[in-house]
N, CA, C, O and the ligand as a Tripos MOL2 file, in Angstrom:
@<TRIPOS>MOLECULE
protein
  249   247    63     0     0
PROTEIN
NO_CHARGES

@<TRIPOS>ATOM
      1 N          -2.7750   22.8410   57.6120 N.3       1 MET1
      2 CA         -3.8300   22.2000   56.8150 C.3       1 MET1
      3 C          -3.2020   21.1980   55.8540 C.2       1 MET1
      4 O          -2.1180   21.4100   55.3110 O.2       1 MET1
      5 N          -3.9170   20.1110   55.6700 N.am      2 ALA2
      6 CA         -3.4250   19.1020   54.7320 C.3       2 ALA2
      7 C          -3.4990   19.6300   53.3070 C.2       2 ALA2
      8 O          -4.5270   20.1460   52.8680 O.2       2 ALA2
      9 N          -2.4330   19.4950   52.6260 N.am      3 ASN3
     10 CA         -2.3770   19.9800   51.2510 C.3       3 ASN3
     11 C          -1.9310   18.8390   50.3510 C.2       3 ASN3
     12 O          -1.0450   18.0710   50.7280 O.2       3 ASN3
     13 N          -2.5220   18.7110   49.1730 N.am      4 PRO4
     14 CA         -2.0610   17.6470   48.2790 C.3       4 PRO4
     15 C          -0.6720   17.9570   47.7370 C.2       4 PRO4
     16 O          -0.4050   19.0630   47.2690 O.2       4 PRO4
     17 N           0.1940   16.9780   47.8070 N.am      5 THR5
     18 CA          1.5560   17.1850   47.3250 C.3       5 THR5
     19 C           1.7110   16.7840   45.8740 C.2       5 THR5
     20 O           2.5750   17.3010   45.1660 O.2       5 THR5
     21 N           0.8710   15.8600   45.4320 N.am      6 HIS6
     22 CA          0.9650   15.4110   44.0470 C.3       6 HIS6
     23 C          -0.4040   15.4490   43.4060 C.2       6 HIS6
     24 O          -1.4250   15.2050   44.0480 O.2       6 HIS6
     25 N          -0.3980   15.7550   42.1510 N.am      7 ARG7
     26 CA         -1.6380   15.7330   41.4030 C.3       7 ARG7
     27 C          -1.9270   14.3030   40.9760 C.2       7 ARG7
     28 O          -1.0420   13.5910   40.5020 O.2       7 ARG7
     29 N          -3.1890   13.8890   41.1530 N.am      8 HIS8
     30 CA         -3.5490   12.5350   40.7390 C.3       8 HIS8
     31 C          -3.8190   12.4890   39.2490 C.2       8 HIS8
     32 O          -4.1600   13.4930   38.6250 O.2       8 HIS8
     33 N          -3.6590   11.3070   38.7000 N.am      9 THR9
     34 CA         -3.8990   11.1170   37.2700 C.3       9 THR9
     35 C          -5.3880   11.1880   36.9670 C.2       9 THR9
     36 O          -6.2240   11.0810   37.8640 O.2       9 THR9
     37 N          -5.7030   11.3680   35.7150 N.am     10 ARG10
     38 CA         -7.1080   11.3920   35.2940 C.3      10 ARG10
     39 C          -7.7940   10.0920   35.6640 C.2      10 ARG10
     40 O          -8.9450   10.0770   36.1000 O.2      10 ARG10
     41 N          -7.0530    8.9870   35.4780 N.am     11 THR11
     42 CA         -7.6360    7.6810   35.7920 C.3      11 THR11
     43 C          -8.0160    7.6040   37.2630 C.2      11 THR11
     44 O          -9.1000    7.1390   37.6180 O.2      11 THR11
     45 N          -7.1220    8.0600   38.0950 N.am     12 ARG12
     46 CA         -7.3770    7.9830   39.5310 C.3      12 ARG12
     47 C          -8.5490    8.8710   39.9300 C.2      12 ARG12
     48 O          -9.3920    8.4820   40.7390 O.2      12 ARG12
     49 N          -8.5910   10.0670   39.3540 N.am     13 ARG13
     50 CA         -9.6910   10.9900   39.6360 C.3      13 ARG13
     51 C         -11.0120   10.3890   39.1790 C.2      13 ARG13
     52 O         -12.0060   10.4220   39.9050 O.2      13 ARG13
     53 N         -11.0130    9.8380   37.9640 N.am     14 ASP14
     54 CA        -12.2590    9.2990   37.4130 C.3      14 ASP14
     55 C         -12.6970    8.0380   38.1550 C.2      14 ASP14
     56 O         -13.8900    7.7710   38.3000 O.2      14 ASP14
     57 N         -11.7180    7.2690   38.6200 N.am     15 LYS15
     58 CA        -12.0720    6.0720   39.3910 C.3      15 LYS15
     59 C         -12.7490    6.4830   40.6920 C.2      15 LYS15
     60 O         -13.7010    5.8420   41.1380 O.2      15 LYS15
     61 N         -12.2570    7.5440   41.2870 N.am     16 ARG16
     62 CA        -12.8390    8.0220   42.5310 C.3      16 ARG16
     63 C         -14.2700    8.4900   42.3120 C.2      16 ARG16
     64 O         -15.1690    8.2120   43.1060 O.2      16 ARG16
     65 N         -14.4540    9.2120   41.2060 N.am     17 ARG17
     66 CA        -15.7920    9.7560   40.9340 C.3      17 ARG17
     67 C         -16.7560    8.7010   40.4090 C.2      17 ARG17
     68 O         -17.9680    8.9170   40.3890 O.2      17 ARG17
     69 N         -16.2280    7.5790   39.9900 N.am     18 ALA18
     70 CA        -17.0920    6.5670   39.3760 C.3      18 ALA18
     71 C         -17.9820    5.8900   40.3980 C.2      18 ALA18
     72 O         -19.0530    5.3990   40.0400 O.2      18 ALA18
     73 N         -17.5770    5.8470   41.6580 N.am     19 ASN19
     74 CA        -18.3700    5.0630   42.6020 C.3      19 ASN19
     75 C         -18.9610    5.8870   43.7420 C.2      19 ASN19
     76 O         -19.2180    5.3620   44.8250 O.2      19 ASN19
     77 N         -19.1750    7.1750   43.4970 N.am     20 TRP20
     78 CA        -19.8050    7.9400   44.5700 C.3      20 TRP20
     79 C         -21.3030    7.7550   44.5770 C.2      20 TRP20
     80 O         -21.9670    7.9750   45.5900 O.2      20 TRP20
     81 N         -21.8370    7.3450   43.4220 N.am     21 LYS21
     82 CA        -23.2660    7.0280   43.3630 C.3      21 LYS21
     83 C         -23.4370    5.5250   43.4850 C.2      21 LYS21
     84 O         -22.4680    4.7900   43.6760 O.2      21 LYS21
     85 N         -24.6530    5.0860   43.3750 N.am     22 GLY22
     86 CA        -24.9030    3.6580   43.3570 C.3      22 GLY22
     87 C         -24.7430    3.0000   44.7000 C.2      22 GLY22
     88 O         -24.4550    1.8050   44.7700 O.2      22 GLY22
     89 N         -24.9240    3.7590   45.7870 N.am     23 GLN23
     90 CA        -24.9270    3.1440   47.0970 C.3      23 GLN23
     91 C         -26.3640    3.0660   47.5810 C.2      23 GLN23
     92 O         -27.0730    4.0690   47.6590 O.2      23 GLN23
     93 N         -26.7650    1.8680   47.8970 N.am     24 SER24
     94 CA        -28.1380    1.7050   48.3430 C.3      24 SER24
     95 C         -28.2530    2.1590   49.7890 C.2      24 SER24
     96 O         -27.3030    2.0120   50.5580 O.2      24 SER24
     97 N         -29.4030    2.7120   50.1750 N.am     25 PRO25
     98 CA        -29.5770    3.1350   51.5570 C.3      25 PRO25
     99 C         -29.5740    1.9440   52.5050 C.2      25 PRO25
    100 O         -29.9860    0.8430   52.1400 O.2      25 PRO25
    101 N         -29.1140    2.1750   53.7030 N.am     26 ASN26
    102 CA        -29.0540    1.1240   54.7120 C.3      26 ASN26
    103 C         -30.4560    0.7520   55.1780 C.2      26 ASN26
    104 O         -31.0880    1.4870   55.9370 O.2      26 ASN26
    105 N         -30.9200   -0.3730   54.7240 N.am     27 LEU27
    106 CA        -32.2620   -0.8010   55.1040 C.3      27 LEU27
    107 C         -32.1760   -1.8760   56.1770 C.2      27 LEU27
    108 O         -31.2830   -2.7220   56.1720 O.2      27 LEU27
    109 N         -33.1100   -1.8170   57.0740 N.am     28 SER28
    110 CA        -33.1900   -2.8560   58.0880 C.3      28 SER28
    111 C         -34.6510   -3.1130   58.4120 C.2      28 SER28
    112 O         -35.5320   -2.3380   58.0400 O.2      28 SER28
    113 N         -34.8910   -4.2050   59.1060 N.am     29 LEU29
    114 CA        -36.2650   -4.5210   59.4770 C.3      29 LEU29
    115 C         -36.5840   -3.8770   60.8140 C.2      29 LEU29
    116 O         -35.7780   -3.8960   61.7450 O.2      29 LEU29
    117 N         -37.7740   -3.3080   60.8870 N.am     30 CYS30
    118 CA        -38.2020   -2.6870   62.1340 C.3      30 CYS30
    119 C         -38.3980   -3.7640   63.1940 C.2      30 CYS30
    120 O         -38.9880   -4.8100   62.9240 O.2      30 CYS30
    121 N         -37.9080   -3.5060   64.3880 N.am     31 SER31
    122 CA        -38.0440   -4.5010   65.4520 C.3      31 SER31
    123 C         -39.4630   -4.5300   65.9990 C.2      31 SER31
    124 O         -39.8560   -5.4720   66.6870 O.2      31 SER31
    125 N         -40.2240   -3.4940   65.6870 N.am     32 ASP32
    126 CA        -41.5780   -3.3930   66.2160 C.3      32 ASP32
    127 C         -42.6070   -4.0160   65.2830 C.2      32 ASP32
    128 O         -43.4430   -4.8140   65.7070 O.2      32 ASP32
    129 N         -42.5350   -3.6360   63.9910 N.am     33 CYS33
    130 CA        -43.5520   -4.1240   63.0580 C.3      33 CYS33
    131 C         -42.9320   -4.9410   61.9300 C.2      33 CYS33
    132 O         -43.6290   -5.3550   61.0040 O.2      33 CYS33
    133 N         -41.6130   -5.1730   62.0080 N.am     34 SER34
    134 CA        -40.8460   -5.9270   61.0120 C.3      34 SER34
    135 C         -41.0910   -5.4610   59.5880 C.2      34 SER34
    136 O         -41.1330   -6.2640   58.6560 O.2      34 SER34
    137 N         -41.2480   -4.1750   59.4340 N.am     35 GLU35
    138 CA        -41.3800   -3.5350   58.1310 C.3      35 GLU35
    139 C         -39.9900   -3.0380   57.7290 C.2      35 GLU35
    140 O         -39.1480   -2.7790   58.5890 O.2      35 GLU35
    141 N         -39.7540   -2.9080   56.4360 N.am     36 LEU36
    142 CA        -38.4700   -2.4030   55.9680 C.3      36 LEU36
    143 C         -38.3490   -0.9140   56.2850 C.2      36 LEU36
    144 O         -39.2470   -0.1340   55.9670 O.2      36 LEU36
    145 N         -37.2610   -0.5300   56.8980 N.am     37 LYS37
    146 CA        -37.0780    0.8770   57.2510 C.3      37 LYS37
    147 C         -35.6080    1.2540   57.1030 C.2      37 LYS37
    148 O         -34.7490    0.3820   56.9670 O.2      37 LYS37
    149 N         -35.3230    2.5400   57.1290 N.am     38 LEU38
    150 CA        -33.9500    3.0040   57.0920 C.3      38 LEU38
    151 C         -33.3480    2.8630   58.4820 C.2      38 LEU38
    152 O         -33.9460    3.2810   59.4730 O.2      38 LEU38
    153 N         -32.1550    2.2700   58.5470 N.am     39 SER39
    154 CA        -31.5510    2.1270   59.8660 C.3      39 SER39
    155 C         -31.1540    3.4920   60.4130 C.2      39 SER39
    156 O         -30.8160    4.4020   59.6550 O.2      39 SER39
    157 N         -31.1960    3.6220   61.6970 N.am     40 PHE40
    158 CA        -30.9240    4.8600   62.4380 C.3      40 PHE40
    159 C         -31.9450    5.9520   62.1520 C.2      40 PHE40
    160 O         -31.7080    7.1300   62.4180 O.2      40 PHE40
    161 N         -33.0920    5.5360   61.6030 N.am     41 LYS41
    162 CA        -34.1900    6.4780   61.3880 C.3      41 LYS41
    163 C         -35.4510    5.8900   62.0130 C.2      41 LYS41
    164 O         -35.5810    4.6750   62.1670 O.2      41 LYS41
    165 N         -36.3650    6.7710   62.3650 N.am     42 VAL42
    166 CA        -37.6270    6.3260   62.9360 C.3      42 VAL42
    167 C         -38.4120    5.5410   61.8790 C.2      42 VAL42
    168 O         -38.4710    5.9420   60.7170 O.2      42 VAL42
    169 N         -38.9940    4.4570   62.2790 N.am     43 CYS43
    170 CA        -39.7630    3.6330   61.3620 C.3      43 CYS43
    171 C         -40.9590    4.4200   60.8420 C.2      43 CYS43
    172 O         -41.7440    4.9310   61.6400 O.2      43 CYS43
    173 N         -41.1180    4.5320   59.5210 N.am     44 PRO44
    174 CA        -42.2190    5.3200   58.9770 C.3      44 PRO44
    175 C         -43.5830    4.6510   59.1020 C.2      44 PRO44
    176 O         -44.6090    5.3240   59.0100 O.2      44 PRO44
    177 N         -43.6070    3.3530   59.3080 N.am     45 SER45
    178 CA        -44.9100    2.6890   59.3310 C.3      45 SER45
    179 C         -45.4840    2.5600   60.7350 C.2      45 SER45
    180 O         -46.7050    2.5070   60.8850 O.2      45 SER45
    181 N         -44.6430    2.5060   61.7720 N.am     46 CYS46
    182 CA        -45.2140    2.4230   63.1170 C.3      46 CYS46
    183 C         -44.6890    3.5320   64.0270 C.2      46 CYS46
    184 O         -45.1690    3.6880   65.1490 O.2      46 CYS46
    185 N         -43.7060    4.3020   63.5530 N.am     47 GLY47
    186 CA        -43.2230    5.4530   64.3190 C.3      47 GLY47
    187 C         -42.4430    5.1010   65.5550 C.2      47 GLY47
    188 O         -42.4080    5.8810   66.5070 O.2      47 GLY47
    189 N         -41.8090    3.9350   65.5650 N.am     48 SER48
    190 CA        -41.0430    3.5720   66.7500 C.3      48 SER48
    191 C         -39.5580    3.6350   66.4420 C.2      48 SER48
    192 O         -39.1420    3.4380   65.3000 O.2      48 SER48
    193 N         -38.7640    3.9110   67.4620 N.am     49 TYR49
    194 CA        -37.3180    3.8970   67.3290 C.3      49 TYR49
    195 C         -36.7270    3.3390   68.6090 C.2      49 TYR49
    196 O         -37.0220    3.8150   69.7060 O.2      49 TYR49
    197 N         -35.8840    2.3140   68.4550 N.am     50 ASN50
    198 CA        -35.2330    1.6850   69.5970 C.3      50 ASN50
    199 C         -36.2490    1.1420   70.6040 C.2      50 ASN50
    200 O         -36.0710    1.2710   71.8150 O.2      50 ASN50
    201 N         -37.3010    0.5400   70.0880 N.am     51 GLY51
    202 CA        -38.2940   -0.0600   70.9530 C.3      51 GLY51
    203 C         -39.1680    0.9410   71.6720 C.2      51 GLY51
    204 O         -39.8670    0.5950   72.6250 O.2      51 GLY51
    205 N         -39.1310    2.1910   71.2160 N.am     52 ARG52
    206 CA        -39.9030    3.2320   71.8840 C.3      52 ARG52
    207 C         -40.7480    3.9410   70.8380 C.2      52 ARG52
    208 O         -40.2840    4.1870   69.7250 O.2      52 ARG52
    209 N         -41.9760    4.2690   71.1880 N.am     53 LYS53
    210 CA        -42.8410    4.9800   70.2570 C.3      53 LYS53
    211 C         -42.4790    6.4660   70.3120 C.2      53 LYS53
    212 O         -42.6060    7.1090   71.3540 O.2      53 LYS53
    213 N         -42.0260    7.0010   69.1710 N.am     54 VAL54
    214 CA        -41.6170    8.4070   69.1720 C.3      54 VAL54
    215 C         -42.4790    9.2490   68.2500 C.2      54 VAL54
    216 O         -42.4430   10.4780   68.3150 O.2      54 VAL54
    217 N         -43.2530    8.5980   67.3930 N.am     55 LEU55
    218 CA        -44.0890    9.3570   66.4550 C.3      55 LEU55
    219 C         -45.4850    8.7780   66.4510 C.2      55 LEU55
    220 O         -45.6650    7.5660   66.5710 O.2      55 LEU55
    221 N         -46.4580    9.6310   66.3170 N.am     56 ASN56
    222 CA        -47.8210    9.1570   66.1360 C.3      56 ASN56
    223 C         -48.0980    9.0540   64.6430 C.2      56 ASN56
    224 O         -48.2710   10.0620   63.9580 O.2      56 ASN56
    225 N         -48.1380    7.8410   64.1620 N.am     57 VAL57
    226 CA        -48.3440    7.6280   62.7310 C.3      57 VAL57
    227 C         -49.8390    7.5230   62.4540 C.2      57 VAL57
    228 O         -50.5630    6.7470   63.0780 O.2      57 VAL57
    229 N         -50.2690    8.3340   61.4930 N.am     58 VAL58
    230 CA        -51.6690    8.2870   61.1020 C.3      58 VAL58
    231 C         -51.8780    7.0550   60.2360 C.2      58 VAL58
    232 O         -51.2370    6.9010   59.1960 O.2      58 VAL58
    233 N         -52.7580    6.1940   60.6600 N.am     59 GLU59
    234 CA        -53.0060    4.9570   59.9180 C.3      59 GLU59
    235 C         -53.7130    5.2520   58.6070 C.2      59 GLU59
    236 O         -54.7130    5.9660   58.5510 O.2      59 GLU59
    237 N         -53.1500    4.6710   57.5570 N.am     60 LYS60
    238 CA        -53.7590    4.8440   56.2480 C.3      60 LYS60
    239 C         -54.5930    3.6120   55.9360 C.2      60 LYS60
    240 O         -54.1330    2.4800   56.0880 O.2      60 LYS60
    241 N         -55.8050    3.8420   55.5040 N.am     61 GLU61
    242 CA        -56.6590    2.7100   55.1570 C.3      61 GLU61
    243 C         -56.5420    2.4030   53.6710 C.2      61 GLU61
    244 O         -56.8080    3.2540   52.8220 O.2      61 GLU61
    245 N         -56.1410    1.1740   53.3750 N.am     62 GLU62
    246 CA        -55.9770    0.7940   51.9790 C.3      62 GLU62
    247 C         -56.7880   -0.4380   51.6850 C.2      62 GLU62
    248 O         -56.7850   -0.9230   50.5540 O.2      62 GLU62
    249 ZN        -42.0810   -0.2200   62.6130 Zn       63 ZN63
@<TRIPOS>BOND
     1     1     2 1
     2     2     3 1
     3     3     4 2
     4     3     5 am
     5     5     6 1
     6     6     7 1
     7     7     8 2
     8     7     9 am
     9     9    10 1
    10    10    11 1
    11    11    12 2
    12    11    13 am
    13    13    14 1
    14    14    15 1
    15    15    16 2
    16    15    17 am
    17    17    18 1
    18    18    19 1
    19    19    20 2
    20    19    21 am
    21    21    22 1
    22    22    23 1
    23    23    24 2
    24    23    25 am
    25    25    26 1
    26    26    27 1
    27    27    28 2
    28    27    29 am
    29    29    30 1
    30    30    31 1
    31    31    32 2
    32    31    33 am
    33    33    34 1
    34    34    35 1
    35    35    36 2
    36    35    37 am
    37    37    38 1
    38    38    39 1
    39    39    40 2
    40    39    41 am
    41    41    42 1
    42    42    43 1
    43    43    44 2
    44    43    45 am
    45    45    46 1
    46    46    47 1
    47    47    48 2
    48    47    49 am
    49    49    50 1
    50    50    51 1
    51    51    52 2
    52    51    53 am
    53    53    54 1
    54    54    55 1
    55    55    56 2
    56    55    57 am
    57    57    58 1
    58    58    59 1
    59    59    60 2
    60    59    61 am
    61    61    62 1
    62    62    63 1
    63    63    64 2
    64    63    65 am
    65    65    66 1
    66    66    67 1
    67    67    68 2
    68    67    69 am
    69    69    70 1
    70    70    71 1
    71    71    72 2
    72    71    73 am
    73    73    74 1
    74    74    75 1
    75    75    76 2
    76    75    77 am
    77    77    78 1
    78    78    79 1
    79    79    80 2
    80    79    81 am
    81    81    82 1
    82    82    83 1
    83    83    84 2
    84    83    85 am
    85    85    86 1
    86    86    87 1
    87    87    88 2
    88    87    89 am
    89    89    90 1
    90    90    91 1
    91    91    92 2
    92    91    93 am
    93    93    94 1
    94    94    95 1
    95    95    96 2
    96    95    97 am
    97    97    98 1
    98    98    99 1
    99    99   100 2
   100    99   101 am
   101   101   102 1
   102   102   103 1
   103   103   104 2
   104   103   105 am
   105   105   106 1
   106   106   107 1
   107   107   108 2
   108   107   109 am
   109   109   110 1
   110   110   111 1
   111   111   112 2
   112   111   113 am
   113   113   114 1
   114   114   115 1
   115   115   116 2
   116   115   117 am
   117   117   118 1
   118   118   119 1
   119   119   120 2
   120   119   121 am
   121   121   122 1
   122   122   123 1
   123   123   124 2
   124   123   125 am
   125   125   126 1
   126   126   127 1
   127   127   128 2
   128   127   129 am
   129   129   130 1
   130   130   131 1
   131   131   132 2
   132   131   133 am
   133   133   134 1
   134   134   135 1
   135   135   136 2
   136   135   137 am
   137   137   138 1
   138   138   139 1
   139   139   140 2
   140   139   141 am
   141   141   142 1
   142   142   143 1
   143   143   144 2
   144   143   145 am
   145   145   146 1
   146   146   147 1
   147   147   148 2
   148   147   149 am
   149   149   150 1
   150   150   151 1
   151   151   152 2
   152   151   153 am
   153   153   154 1
   154   154   155 1
   155   155   156 2
   156   155   157 am
   157   157   158 1
   158   158   159 1
   159   159   160 2
   160   159   161 am
   161   161   162 1
   162   162   163 1
   163   163   164 2
   164   163   165 am
   165   165   166 1
   166   166   167 1
   167   167   168 2
   168   167   169 am
   169   169   170 1
   170   170   171 1
   171   171   172 2
   172   171   173 am
   173   173   174 1
   174   174   175 1
   175   175   176 2
   176   175   177 am
   177   177   178 1
   178   178   179 1
   179   179   180 2
   180   179   181 am
   181   181   182 1
   182   182   183 1
   183   183   184 2
   184   183   185 am
   185   185   186 1
   186   186   187 1
   187   187   188 2
   188   187   189 am
   189   189   190 1
   190   190   191 1
   191   191   192 2
   192   191   193 am
   193   193   194 1
   194   194   195 1
   195   195   196 2
   196   195   197 am
   197   197   198 1
   198   198   199 1
   199   199   200 2
   200   199   201 am
   201   201   202 1
   202   202   203 1
   203   203   204 2
   204   203   205 am
   205   205   206 1
   206   206   207 1
   207   207   208 2
   208   207   209 am
   209   209   210 1
   210   210   211 1
   211   211   212 2
   212   211   213 am
   213   213   214 1
   214   214   215 1
   215   215   216 2
   216   215   217 am
   217   217   218 1
   218   218   219 1
   219   219   220 2
   220   219   221 am
   221   221   222 1
   222   222   223 1
   223   223   224 2
   224   223   225 am
   225   225   226 1
   226   226   227 1
   227   227   228 2
   228   227   229 am
   229   229   230 1
   230   230   231 1
   231   231   232 2
   232   231   233 am
   233   233   234 1
   234   234   235 1
   235   235   236 2
   236   235   237 am
   237   237   238 1
   238   238   239 1
   239   239   240 2
   240   239   241 am
   241   241   242 1
   242   242   243 1
   243   243   244 2
   244   243   245 am
   245   245   246 1
   246   246   247 1
   247   247   248 2
@<TRIPOS>SUBSTRUCTURE
     1 MET1         2 RESIDUE 1 A MET
     2 ALA2         6 RESIDUE 1 A ALA
     3 ASN3        10 RESIDUE 1 A ASN
     4 PRO4        14 RESIDUE 1 A PRO
     5 THR5        18 RESIDUE 1 A THR
     6 HIS6        22 RESIDUE 1 A HIS
     7 ARG7        26 RESIDUE 1 A ARG
     8 HIS8        30 RESIDUE 1 A HIS
     9 THR9        34 RESIDUE 1 A THR
    10 ARG10       38 RESIDUE 1 A ARG
    11 THR11       42 RESIDUE 1 A THR
    12 ARG12       46 RESIDUE 1 A ARG
    13 ARG13       50 RESIDUE 1 A ARG
    14 ASP14       54 RESIDUE 1 A ASP
    15 LYS15       58 RESIDUE 1 A LYS
    16 ARG16       62 RESIDUE 1 A ARG
    17 ARG17       66 RESIDUE 1 A ARG
    18 ALA18       70 RESIDUE 1 A ALA
    19 ASN19       74 RESIDUE 1 A ASN
    20 TRP20       78 RESIDUE 1 A TRP
    21 LYS21       82 RESIDUE 1 A LYS
    22 GLY22       86 RESIDUE 1 A GLY
    23 GLN23       90 RESIDUE 1 A GLN
    24 SER24       94 RESIDUE 1 A SER
    25 PRO25       98 RESIDUE 1 A PRO
    26 ASN26      102 RESIDUE 1 A ASN
    27 LEU27      106 RESIDUE 1 A LEU
    28 SER28      110 RESIDUE 1 A SER
    29 LEU29      114 RESIDUE 1 A LEU
    30 CYS30      118 RESIDUE 1 A CYS
    31 SER31      122 RESIDUE 1 A SER
    32 ASP32      126 RESIDUE 1 A ASP
    33 CYS33      130 RESIDUE 1 A CYS
    34 SER34      134 RESIDUE 1 A SER
    35 GLU35      138 RESIDUE 1 A GLU
    36 LEU36      142 RESIDUE 1 A LEU
    37 LYS37      146 RESIDUE 1 A LYS
    38 LEU38      150 RESIDUE 1 A LEU
    39 SER39      154 RESIDUE 1 A SER
    40 PHE40      158 RESIDUE 1 A PHE
    41 LYS41      162 RESIDUE 1 A LYS
    42 VAL42      166 RESIDUE 1 A VAL
    43 CYS43      170 RESIDUE 1 A CYS
    44 PRO44      174 RESIDUE 1 A PRO
    45 SER45      178 RESIDUE 1 A SER
    46 CYS46      182 RESIDUE 1 A CYS
    47 GLY47      186 RESIDUE 1 A GLY
    48 SER48      190 RESIDUE 1 A SER
    49 TYR49      194 RESIDUE 1 A TYR
    50 ASN50      198 RESIDUE 1 A ASN
    51 GLY51      202 RESIDUE 1 A GLY
    52 ARG52      206 RESIDUE 1 A ARG
    53 LYS53      210 RESIDUE 1 A LYS
    54 VAL54      214 RESIDUE 1 A VAL
    55 LEU55      218 RESIDUE 1 A LEU
    56 ASN56      222 RESIDUE 1 A ASN
    57 VAL57      226 RESIDUE 1 A VAL
    58 VAL58      230 RESIDUE 1 A VAL
    59 GLU59      234 RESIDUE 1 A GLU
    60 LYS60      238 RESIDUE 1 A LYS
    61 GLU61      242 RESIDUE 1 A GLU
    62 GLU62      246 RESIDUE 1 A GLU
    63 ZN63       249 GROUP 0 **** ****
């Protein structure tokens, strides 16, 4: 098993922990309805993934 051979400095530890947040989710446009969606996830507005309908989305009337 990999074991740490040296202890890192406080600065190095804190630098590592400083940027674990603040990452925006991967957004992309749906190829079906061109709505903003999470990449590698089924589109929430039309329920399609990879050009295929995989979910029956209940249409909301607004
Ligand atoms: Zn869509």
